C-alpha positions as YAML, in Angstrom:
chain: A
units: angstrom
residues:
- id: 1
  name: UNK
  ca: [46.90, -55.99, -33.56]
- id: 2
  name: UNK
  ca: [47.54, -54.27, -30.22]
- id: 3
  name: UNK
  ca: [47.44, -56.45, -27.05]
- id: 4
  name: UNK
  ca: [44.92, -54.08, -25.41]
- id: 5
  name: UNK
  ca: [42.59, -54.43, -28.39]
- id: 6
  name: UNK
  ca: [42.87, -58.23, -28.25]
- id: 7
  name: UNK
  ca: [42.09, -58.28, -24.53]
- id: 8
  name: UNK
  ca: [39.03, -56.11, -24.99]
- id: 9
  name: UNK
  ca: [37.85, -58.24, -27.91]
- id: 10
  name: UNK
  ca: [38.28, -61.39, -25.81]
- id: 11
  name: UNK
  ca: [36.33, -59.75, -22.99]
- id: 12
  name: UNK
  ca: [33.61, -58.90, -25.47]
- id: 13
  name: UNK
  ca: [33.29, -62.51, -26.57]
- id: 14
  name: UNK
  ca: [33.18, -63.75, -22.96]
- id: 15
  name: UNK
  ca: [30.54, -61.23, -21.94]
- id: 16
  name: UNK
  ca: [28.43, -62.12, -24.95]
- id: 17
  name: UNK
  ca: [28.64, -65.79, -24.03]
- id: 18
  name: UNK
  ca: [27.47, -65.10, -20.49]
- id: 19
  name: UNK
  ca: [24.56, -62.97, -21.72]
- id: 20
  name: UNK
  ca: [23.42, -65.69, -24.09]
- id: 21
  name: UNK
  ca: [23.44, -68.25, -21.28]
- id: 22
  name: UNK
  ca: [21.71, -66.12, -18.64]
- id: 23
  name: UNK
  ca: [17.96, -66.79, -18.80]
- id: 24
  name: UNK
  ca: [15.19, -64.74, -17.19]
- id: 25
  name: UNK
  ca: [12.67, -66.84, -15.31]
- id: 26
  name: UNK
  ca: [9.78, -64.64, -16.40]
- id: 27
  name: UNK
  ca: [10.79, -64.22, -20.04]
- id: 28
  name: UNK
  ca: [11.15, -66.58, -22.97]
- id: 29
  name: UNK
  ca: [11.46, -66.54, -26.74]
- id: 30
  name: UNK
  ca: [8.13, -66.88, -28.56]
- id: 31
  name: UNK
  ca: [6.19, -66.38, -25.32]
- id: 32
  name: UNK
  ca: [3.06, -65.59, -27.36]
- id: 33
  name: UNK
  ca: [3.44, -68.44, -29.83]
- id: 34
  name: UNK
  ca: [0.17, -70.11, -28.79]
- id: 35
  name: UNK
  ca: [-1.78, -67.05, -27.63]
- id: 36
  name: UNK
  ca: [-0.87, -64.38, -30.23]
- id: 37
  name: UNK
  ca: [1.46, -65.77, -32.87]
- id: 38
  name: UNK
  ca: [1.30, -62.62, -35.00]
- id: 39
  name: UNK
  ca: [2.55, -60.26, -32.28]
- id: 40
  name: UNK
  ca: [6.07, -59.72, -33.61]
- id: 41
  name: UNK
  ca: [4.97, -59.19, -37.21]
- id: 42
  name: UNK
  ca: [2.28, -56.70, -36.11]
- id: 43
  name: UNK
  ca: [4.74, -54.73, -33.98]
- id: 44
  name: UNK
  ca: [7.33, -54.76, -36.74]
- id: 45
  name: UNK
  ca: [4.97, -53.74, -39.52]
- id: 46
  name: UNK
  ca: [3.49, -50.77, -37.64]
- id: 47
  name: UNK
  ca: [6.85, -49.65, -36.27]
- id: 48
  name: UNK
  ca: [8.59, -49.87, -39.64]
- id: 49
  name: UNK
  ca: [5.77, -47.94, -41.29]
- id: 50
  name: UNK
  ca: [5.99, -45.20, -38.67]
- id: 51
  name: UNK
  ca: [9.79, -44.93, -38.94]
- id: 52
  name: UNK
  ca: [9.56, -44.87, -42.74]
- id: 53
  name: UNK
  ca: [7.13, -41.95, -42.46]
- id: 54
  name: UNK
  ca: [9.19, -40.14, -39.83]
- id: 55
  name: UNK
  ca: [12.73, -41.28, -38.96]
- id: 56
  name: UNK
  ca: [12.60, -39.46, -35.61]
- id: 57
  name: UNK
  ca: [10.47, -42.30, -34.24]
- id: 58
  name: UNK
  ca: [13.57, -44.53, -34.07]
- id: 59
  name: UNK
  ca: [15.37, -42.51, -31.35]
- id: 60
  name: UNK
  ca: [12.05, -41.66, -29.67]
- id: 61
  name: UNK
  ca: [11.05, -45.30, -29.17]
- id: 62
  name: UNK
  ca: [14.57, -46.33, -28.18]
- id: 63
  name: UNK
  ca: [14.72, -43.59, -25.56]
- id: 64
  name: UNK
  ca: [11.21, -44.40, -24.30]
- id: 65
  name: UNK
  ca: [12.22, -48.02, -23.71]
- id: 66
  name: UNK
  ca: [15.46, -46.94, -22.02]
- id: 67
  name: UNK
  ca: [13.55, -44.70, -19.59]
- id: 68
  name: UNK
  ca: [11.06, -47.46, -18.89]
- id: 69
  name: UNK
  ca: [13.68, -50.06, -18.01]
- id: 70
  name: UNK
  ca: [15.69, -47.86, -15.65]
- id: 71
  name: UNK
  ca: [12.66, -47.16, -13.44]
- id: 72
  name: UNK
  ca: [11.02, -50.25, -11.87]
- id: 73
  name: UNK
  ca: [12.42, -52.41, -14.66]
- id: 74
  name: UNK
  ca: [10.83, -52.86, -18.09]
- id: 75
  name: UNK
  ca: [7.21, -52.80, -16.93]
- id: 76
  name: UNK
  ca: [5.61, -50.13, -19.14]
- id: 77
  name: UNK
  ca: [5.25, -47.73, -16.19]
- id: 78
  name: UNK
  ca: [6.55, -44.83, -18.32]
- id: 79
  name: UNK
  ca: [3.43, -45.19, -20.50]
- id: 80
  name: UNK
  ca: [0.94, -44.45, -17.73]
- id: 81
  name: UNK
  ca: [-0.95, -41.16, -17.85]
- id: 82
  name: UNK
  ca: [-2.27, -39.36, -14.79]
- id: 83
  name: UNK
  ca: [-5.93, -40.03, -14.00]
- id: 84
  name: UNK
  ca: [-8.33, -39.05, -11.27]
- id: 85
  name: UNK
  ca: [-7.49, -42.31, -9.52]
- id: 86
  name: UNK
  ca: [-3.72, -41.87, -9.74]
- id: 87
  name: UNK
  ca: [-1.29, -39.29, -8.53]
- id: 88
  name: UNK
  ca: [-0.34, -36.71, -11.13]
- id: 89
  name: UNK
  ca: [3.20, -37.05, -9.87]
- id: 90
  name: UNK
  ca: [3.99, -39.94, -12.23]
- id: 91
  name: UNK
  ca: [7.03, -40.82, -14.36]
- id: 92
  name: UNK
  ca: [5.84, -38.73, -17.30]
- id: 93
  name: UNK
  ca: [5.77, -35.65, -15.05]
- id: 94
  name: UNK
  ca: [9.44, -35.97, -14.03]
- id: 95
  name: UNK
  ca: [11.85, -33.50, -15.62]
- id: 96
  name: UNK
  ca: [13.93, -36.11, -17.50]
- id: 97
  name: UNK
  ca: [10.74, -37.62, -18.98]
- id: 98
  name: UNK
  ca: [8.97, -34.51, -20.24]
- id: 99
  name: UNK
  ca: [10.71, -34.54, -23.61]
- id: 100
  name: UNK
  ca: [9.90, -38.21, -24.27]
- id: 101
  name: UNK
  ca: [7.77, -38.97, -27.31]
- id: 102
  name: UNK
  ca: [6.54, -41.86, -29.41]
- id: 103
  name: UNK
  ca: [3.64, -42.87, -27.16]
- id: 104
  name: UNK
  ca: [1.22, -42.78, -30.09]
- id: 105
  name: UNK
  ca: [3.12, -45.57, -31.85]
- id: 106
  name: UNK
  ca: [2.70, -47.82, -28.82]
- id: 107
  name: UNK
  ca: [-1.00, -46.88, -28.69]
- id: 108
  name: UNK
  ca: [-1.50, -47.85, -32.34]
- id: 109
  name: UNK
  ca: [0.27, -51.17, -31.90]
- id: 110
  name: UNK
  ca: [-1.71, -51.92, -28.74]
- id: 111
  name: UNK
  ca: [-5.02, -51.13, -30.48]
- id: 112
  name: UNK
  ca: [-4.19, -53.51, -33.32]
- id: 113
  name: UNK
  ca: [-3.12, -56.27, -30.94]
- id: 114
  name: UNK
  ca: [-6.31, -55.84, -28.91]
- id: 115
  name: UNK
  ca: [-8.23, -56.49, -32.13]
- id: 116
  name: UNK
  ca: [-6.19, -59.61, -32.89]
- id: 117
  name: UNK
  ca: [-5.48, -60.96, -29.41]
- id: 118
  name: UNK
  ca: [-7.55, -59.17, -26.74]
- id: 119
  name: UNK
  ca: [-5.96, -58.93, -23.31]
- id: 120
  name: UNK
  ca: [-2.89, -60.97, -24.21]
- id: 121
  name: UNK
  ca: [0.15, -58.80, -25.06]
- id: 122
  name: UNK
  ca: [1.56, -56.48, -22.40]
- id: 123
  name: UNK
  ca: [2.45, -52.87, -23.10]
- id: 124
  name: UNK
  ca: [5.92, -53.51, -21.68]
- id: 125
  name: UNK
  ca: [6.52, -56.20, -24.30]
- id: 126
  name: UNK
  ca: [5.17, -53.94, -27.04]
- id: 127
  name: UNK
  ca: [7.63, -51.21, -26.07]
- id: 128
  name: UNK
  ca: [10.57, -53.62, -25.92]
- id: 129
  name: UNK
  ca: [9.74, -55.01, -29.37]
- id: 130
  name: UNK
  ca: [9.01, -51.59, -30.90]
- id: 131
  name: UNK
  ca: [12.33, -50.15, -29.68]
- id: 132
  name: UNK
  ca: [14.16, -53.07, -31.30]
- id: 133
  name: UNK
  ca: [12.19, -52.78, -34.53]
- id: 134
  name: UNK
  ca: [12.61, -49.00, -34.72]
- id: 135
  name: UNK
  ca: [16.39, -49.41, -34.82]
- id: 136
  name: UNK
  ca: [16.14, -52.49, -37.04]
- id: 137
  name: UNK
  ca: [14.23, -50.71, -39.81]
- id: 138
  name: UNK
  ca: [17.47, -49.27, -41.19]
- id: 139
  name: UNK
  ca: [18.94, -52.77, -41.53]
- id: 140
  name: UNK
  ca: [15.72, -54.58, -42.58]
- id: 141
  name: UNK
  ca: [16.39, -57.33, -40.07]
- id: 142
  name: UNK
  ca: [15.90, -57.81, -36.35]
- id: 143
  name: UNK
  ca: [19.03, -56.53, -34.64]
- id: 144
  name: UNK
  ca: [18.67, -58.33, -31.31]
- id: 145
  name: UNK
  ca: [16.49, -60.96, -29.66]
- id: 146
  name: UNK
  ca: [13.68, -59.79, -27.41]
- id: 147
  name: UNK
  ca: [12.49, -62.32, -24.87]
- id: 148
  name: UNK
  ca: [8.85, -61.68, -23.99]
- id: 149
  name: UNK
  ca: [6.46, -62.35, -21.13]
- id: 150
  name: UNK
  ca: [6.73, -59.05, -19.25]
- id: 151
  name: UNK
  ca: [3.77, -57.83, -17.25]
- id: 152
  name: UNK
  ca: [2.69, -54.22, -16.92]
- id: 153
  name: UNK
  ca: [3.31, -52.43, -13.63]
- id: 154
  name: UNK
  ca: [0.60, -50.49, -11.83]
- id: 155
  name: UNK
  ca: [2.86, -47.91, -10.17]
- id: 156
  name: UNK
  ca: [4.45, -44.83, -11.74]
- id: 157
  name: UNK
  ca: [6.17, -42.28, -9.48]
- id: 158
  name: UNK
  ca: [8.02, -39.13, -10.56]
- id: 159
  name: UNK
  ca: [10.63, -39.20, -7.81]
- id: 160
  name: UNK
  ca: [11.84, -42.64, -8.91]
- id: 161
  name: UNK
  ca: [12.87, -41.21, -12.28]
- id: 162
  name: UNK
  ca: [15.20, -38.68, -10.72]
- id: 163
  name: UNK
  ca: [16.62, -41.31, -8.40]
- id: 164
  name: UNK
  ca: [17.23, -43.98, -11.05]
- id: 165
  name: UNK
  ca: [17.70, -42.39, -14.47]
- id: 166
  name: UNK
  ca: [21.31, -41.69, -15.54]
- id: 167
  name: UNK
  ca: [21.64, -38.00, -16.35]
- id: 168
  name: UNK
  ca: [23.29, -36.38, -19.37]
- id: 169
  name: UNK
  ca: [25.18, -34.17, -16.90]
- id: 170
  name: UNK
  ca: [26.52, -37.04, -14.75]
- id: 171
  name: UNK
  ca: [30.16, -38.03, -14.33]
- id: 172
  name: UNK
  ca: [31.35, -41.59, -14.96]
- id: 173
  name: UNK
  ca: [31.18, -42.66, -11.30]
- id: 174
  name: UNK
  ca: [27.52, -41.66, -11.03]
- id: 175
  name: UNK
  ca: [26.63, -43.20, -14.38]
- id: 176
  name: UNK
  ca: [28.30, -46.50, -13.57]
- id: 177
  name: UNK
  ca: [26.62, -46.65, -10.15]
- id: 178
  name: UNK
  ca: [23.17, -46.33, -11.72]
- id: 179
  name: UNK
  ca: [23.97, -48.91, -14.38]
- id: 180
  name: UNK
  ca: [25.36, -51.39, -11.87]
- id: 181
  name: UNK
  ca: [22.21, -51.06, -9.78]
- id: 182
  name: UNK
  ca: [20.41, -52.72, -12.67]
- id: 183
  name: UNK
  ca: [23.03, -55.38, -13.33]
- id: 184
  name: UNK
  ca: [24.70, -53.52, -16.18]
- id: 185
  name: UNK
  ca: [28.47, -53.09, -16.32]
- id: 186
  name: UNK
  ca: [30.99, -50.64, -17.74]
- id: 187
  name: UNK
  ca: [30.83, -52.15, -21.22]
- id: 188
  name: UNK
  ca: [27.05, -51.84, -21.20]
- id: 189
  name: UNK
  ca: [27.33, -48.20, -20.12]
- id: 190
  name: UNK
  ca: [29.76, -47.29, -22.88]
- id: 191
  name: UNK
  ca: [27.91, -49.31, -25.51]
- id: 192
  name: UNK
  ca: [24.42, -48.02, -24.71]
- id: 193
  name: UNK
  ca: [25.76, -44.46, -24.79]
- id: 194
  name: UNK
  ca: [26.06, -45.20, -28.50]
- id: 195
  name: UNK
  ca: [22.29, -44.75, -28.76]
- id: 196
  name: UNK
  ca: [23.18, -41.06, -29.06]
- id: 197
  name: UNK
  ca: [24.20, -41.82, -32.63]
- id: 198
  name: UNK
  ca: [20.59, -41.13, -33.68]
- id: 199
  name: UNK
  ca: [18.31, -38.24, -32.86]
- id: 200
  name: UNK
  ca: [18.54, -34.65, -31.74]
- id: 201
  name: UNK
  ca: [18.47, -32.74, -28.48]
- id: 202
  name: UNK
  ca: [17.28, -29.33, -27.38]
- id: 203
  name: UNK
  ca: [19.73, -26.46, -27.17]
- id: 204
  name: UNK
  ca: [18.50, -25.65, -23.68]
- id: 205
  name: UNK
  ca: [20.14, -28.83, -22.41]
- id: 206
  name: UNK
  ca: [23.52, -27.60, -23.66]
- id: 207
  name: UNK
  ca: [23.37, -24.06, -22.27]
- id: 208
  name: UNK
  ca: [25.26, -24.70, -19.07]
- id: 209
  name: UNK
  ca: [28.00, -26.68, -20.78]
- id: 210
  name: UNK
  ca: [28.47, -23.98, -23.41]
- id: 211
  name: UNK
  ca: [28.01, -20.81, -21.40]
- id: 212
  name: UNK
  ca: [28.28, -21.34, -17.64]
- id: 213
  name: UNK
  ca: [29.90, -24.68, -16.93]
- id: 214
  name: UNK
  ca: [31.37, -23.84, -13.51]
- id: 215
  name: UNK
  ca: [29.19, -20.82, -12.80]
- id: 216
  name: UNK
  ca: [31.78, -18.38, -14.13]
- id: 217
  name: UNK
  ca: [30.51, -17.91, -17.66]
- id: 218
  name: UNK
  ca: [32.87, -20.54, -19.04]
- id: 219
  name: UNK
  ca: [32.68, -23.51, -21.42]
- id: 220
  name: UNK
  ca: [33.32, -27.12, -20.46]
- id: 221
  name: UNK
  ca: [37.07, -27.52, -21.16]
- id: 222
  name: UNK
  ca: [36.55, -31.17, -22.16]
- id: 223
  name: UNK
  ca: [34.61, -30.02, -25.24]
- id: 224
  name: UNK
  ca: [36.62, -29.45, -28.43]
- id: 225
  name: UNK
  ca: [36.92, -25.60, -28.68]
- id: 226
  name: UNK
  ca: [36.17, -25.43, -32.39]
- id: 227
  name: UNK
  ca: [33.11, -27.62, -31.98]
- id: 228
  name: UNK
  ca: [32.01, -25.53, -29.00]
- id: 229
  name: UNK
  ca: [32.08, -22.46, -31.27]
- id: 230
  name: UNK
  ca: [29.94, -24.31, -33.81]
- id: 231
  name: UNK
  ca: [27.42, -25.23, -31.14]
- id: 232
  name: UNK
  ca: [27.26, -21.67, -29.85]
- id: 233
  name: UNK
  ca: [26.27, -20.49, -33.33]
- id: 234
  name: UNK
  ca: [23.45, -23.04, -33.43]
- id: 235
  name: UNK
  ca: [22.49, -22.51, -29.80]
- id: 236
  name: UNK
  ca: [22.96, -18.83, -28.83]
- id: 237
  name: UNK
  ca: [22.41, -17.71, -25.26]
- id: 238
  name: UNK
  ca: [19.62, -17.48, -24.24]
- id: 239
  name: UNK
  ca: [18.53, -20.46, -26.30]
- id: 240
  name: UNK
  ca: [15.31, -20.88, -28.20]
- id: 241
  name: UNK
  ca: [13.43, -23.79, -26.56]
- id: 242
  name: UNK
  ca: [12.37, -25.00, -30.01]
- id: 243
  name: UNK
  ca: [15.89, -25.18, -31.48]
- id: 244
  name: UNK
  ca: [17.35, -28.66, -31.73]
- id: 245
  name: UNK
  ca: [20.81, -29.92, -32.61]
- id: 246
  name: UNK
  ca: [22.08, -33.28, -33.88]
- id: 247
  name: UNK
  ca: [23.59, -35.46, -31.15]
- id: 248
  name: UNK
  ca: [25.86, -37.11, -33.72]
- id: 249
  name: UNK
  ca: [26.75, -34.42, -36.31]
- id: 250
  name: UNK
  ca: [26.29, -35.45, -39.96]
- id: 251
  name: UNK
  ca: [25.18, -38.93, -38.86]
- id: 252
  name: UNK
  ca: [22.14, -38.40, -36.63]
- id: 253
  name: UNK
  ca: [19.74, -40.28, -38.89]
- id: 254
  name: UNK
  ca: [21.94, -43.37, -39.26]
- id: 255
  name: UNK
  ca: [22.43, -45.94, -36.52]
- id: 256
  name: UNK
  ca: [26.19, -46.53, -36.70]
- id: 257
  name: UNK
  ca: [29.45, -46.27, -34.73]
- id: 258
  name: UNK
  ca: [30.11, -42.67, -35.80]
- id: 259
  name: UNK
  ca: [29.14, -41.53, -32.30]
- id: 260
  name: UNK
  ca: [32.29, -43.08, -30.86]
- id: 261
  name: UNK
  ca: [34.43, -41.31, -33.43]
- id: 262
  name: UNK
  ca: [33.14, -37.92, -32.34]
- id: 263
  name: UNK
  ca: [33.38, -38.83, -28.64]
- id: 264
  name: UNK
  ca: [37.04, -39.71, -29.16]
- id: 265
  name: UNK
  ca: [37.46, -36.33, -30.85]
- id: 266
  name: UNK
  ca: [36.03, -34.62, -27.74]
- id: 267
  name: UNK
  ca: [32.86, -33.67, -29.60]
- id: 268
  name: UNK
  ca: [30.37, -35.66, -27.55]
- id: 269
  name: UNK
  ca: [27.19, -33.66, -27.00]
- id: 270
  name: UNK
  ca: [26.75, -34.18, -23.26]
- id: 271
  name: UNK
  ca: [28.89, -34.27, -20.13]
- id: 272
  name: UNK
  ca: [27.98, -37.97, -19.90]
- id: 273
  name: UNK
  ca: [29.50, -38.51, -23.36]
- id: 274
  name: UNK
  ca: [32.74, -36.76, -22.39]
- id: 275
  name: UNK
  ca: [32.79, -38.80, -19.17]
- id: 276
  name: UNK
  ca: [33.54, -41.95, -21.19]
- id: 277
  name: UNK
  ca: [37.06, -40.63, -21.77]
- id: 278
  name: UNK
  ca: [37.80, -39.90, -18.10]
- id: 279
  name: UNK
  ca: [38.69, -43.50, -17.27]
- id: 280
  name: UNK
  ca: [41.30, -45.63, -19.05]
- id: 281
  name: UNK
  ca: [39.05, -48.68, -19.27]
- id: 282
  name: UNK
  ca: [36.00, -46.86, -20.63]
- id: 283
  name: UNK
  ca: [38.18, -44.84, -23.01]
- id: 284
  name: UNK
  ca: [39.62, -48.06, -24.46]
- id: 285
  name: UNK
  ca: [36.10, -49.38, -24.89]
- id: 286
  name: UNK
  ca: [35.09, -46.20, -26.72]
- id: 287
  name: UNK
  ca: [38.01, -46.76, -29.12]
- id: 288
  name: UNK
  ca: [37.04, -50.39, -29.63]
- id: 289
  name: UNK
  ca: [33.46, -49.46, -30.42]
- id: 290
  name: UNK
  ca: [34.50, -47.18, -33.28]
- id: 291
  name: UNK
  ca: [34.59, -50.45, -35.22]
- id: 292
  name: UNK
  ca: [31.05, -50.69, -36.67]
- id: 293
  name: UNK
  ca: [30.95, -54.48, -36.59]
- id: 294
  name: UNK
  ca: [31.95, -54.58, -32.94]
- id: 295
  name: UNK
  ca: [29.52, -51.80, -32.01]
- id: 296
  name: UNK
  ca: [26.49, -53.36, -33.68]
- id: 297
  name: UNK
  ca: [27.20, -56.76, -32.12]
- id: 298
  name: UNK
  ca: [27.87, -55.30, -28.70]
- id: 299
  name: UNK
  ca: [24.85, -52.98, -28.79]
- id: 300
  name: UNK
  ca: [22.59, -55.94, -29.52]
- id: 301
  name: UNK
  ca: [23.89, -57.78, -26.47]
- id: 302
  name: UNK
  ca: [23.66, -54.78, -24.14]
- id: 303
  name: UNK
  ca: [20.12, -54.00, -25.31]
- id: 304
  name: UNK
  ca: [19.09, -57.59, -24.72]
- id: 305
  name: UNK
  ca: [20.58, -57.36, -21.25]
- id: 306
  name: UNK
  ca: [18.88, -54.04, -20.50]
- id: 307
  name: UNK
  ca: [15.44, -55.08, -21.68]
- id: 308
  name: UNK
  ca: [15.57, -58.09, -19.38]
- id: 309
  name: UNK
  ca: [15.66, -55.87, -16.27]
- id: 310
  name: UNK
  ca: [12.59, -57.15, -14.46]
- id: 311
  name: UNK
  ca: [11.44, -55.98, -11.02]
- id: 312
  name: UNK
  ca: [7.98, -57.56, -10.93]
- id: 313
  name: UNK
  ca: [7.89, -61.04, -9.46]
- id: 314
  name: UNK
  ca: [5.98, -63.94, -11.00]
- id: 315
  name: UNK
  ca: [2.26, -63.34, -10.61]
- id: 316
  name: UNK
  ca: [2.62, -59.57, -10.20]
- id: 317
  name: UNK
  ca: [1.49, -56.94, -12.68]
- id: 318
  name: UNK
  ca: [-1.15, -57.14, -15.37]
- id: 319
  name: UNK
  ca: [-1.73, -56.93, -19.12]
- id: 320
  name: UNK
  ca: [-3.24, -53.48, -19.65]
- id: 321
  name: UNK
  ca: [-6.10, -53.05, -22.10]
- id: 322
  name: UNK
  ca: [-4.96, -49.46, -22.62]
- id: 323
  name: UNK
  ca: [-1.26, -48.70, -22.19]
- id: 324
  name: UNK
  ca: [-2.02, -45.30, -20.65]
- id: 325
  name: UNK
  ca: [-4.11, -46.51, -17.69]
- id: 326
  name: UNK
  ca: [-4.18, -49.45, -15.31]
- id: 327
  name: UNK
  ca: [-7.05, -51.89, -15.73]
...
C-alpha cells in the first residue's frame, strides 16, 4: 500500500474521531423522544415512498438540504415562500436556487407530523432527516446520524445565496473559502462533491464550458476532449432549456463512488468538479474516494458535519406550522 494512501487513510480516521466527539449545544440524538417519538419513522416512510415512486427525489432533497445549510445554517430558510408580509427577494428567488425542487415532500412530511405532534418538529429538522433518508433508501438503512433540535429561521434573503453558496463554476480556492467559512475543510469539500454521483443537470449550465469557456468560442481544456464531444451532441448550442444530462454518466441513479472515477478521468460535469484535480492534496483525496467503502464512510461524516452548521443561537427561531411561511 502506498505511503500517501496510508497517510490519507490515517487522516480520515482522525477526522472521523474528531467529528464524533464534537457536540452541538443545540442539537442532540433523539431530541424528540418525549415529544414526538415517531418523527424519524414518519420522515423515513414518506421519503422512502416518494423516492421509490420517483428516484429523482433523492438528489433533489439532498441538494435542497445543501442549499439550506450554506445560507444562515440549517434553519429551513430555503423553504420560505414570498408573501405579502415578506420581501419577494428571498432565497428561492436567487439564481442558484431557482432549479431546486422537492419542496412538496417536505410539505407532506410536515402535514403528517402536524397531525401527530402539532407544533413540535421544525422544518429544518425535517429537511435534514429527509435528505439523509432519501440517500439511504438505496441501502435500506440510515447512512448517517442526524442530531435534531434545529429551529426554523424567520429570514430568507436572495443576496445571501449568491454570497454564500459554492458555485459549479468556481475554482478550488473560492470553493474552499466558502466551505471553510462554515467550518468545513478540504476533505469535506472533496467528499461532498461526490453528491454529484446522483441526479442530472440542465444543458444550459454547461454551455459556457463547452462552447465559450474563455470568451473565444473554445472548450474548457480540462475536460476530456472525447467526453466534450459527447456532451456537445447531447447539448447543442444554443441549448434547449428542457434538456438534461446525467452528472455521473451511466451511474446517475446510484449513490456510489463512480463520480470520483469520472472526475479522475477528467470527465467531471462542472468546473468545480475539475477543480478537485488542480491541487495535489485534493487530487489525492479524489483518488482515495474512488474506494466505495471509504467514500460512503467519509460522506456520512461530512454530511453529519454539514447538517450541524447552526447560526441561530439558543432561544432564537421558531417551529413553523407551515414550512413555507413564518408563524
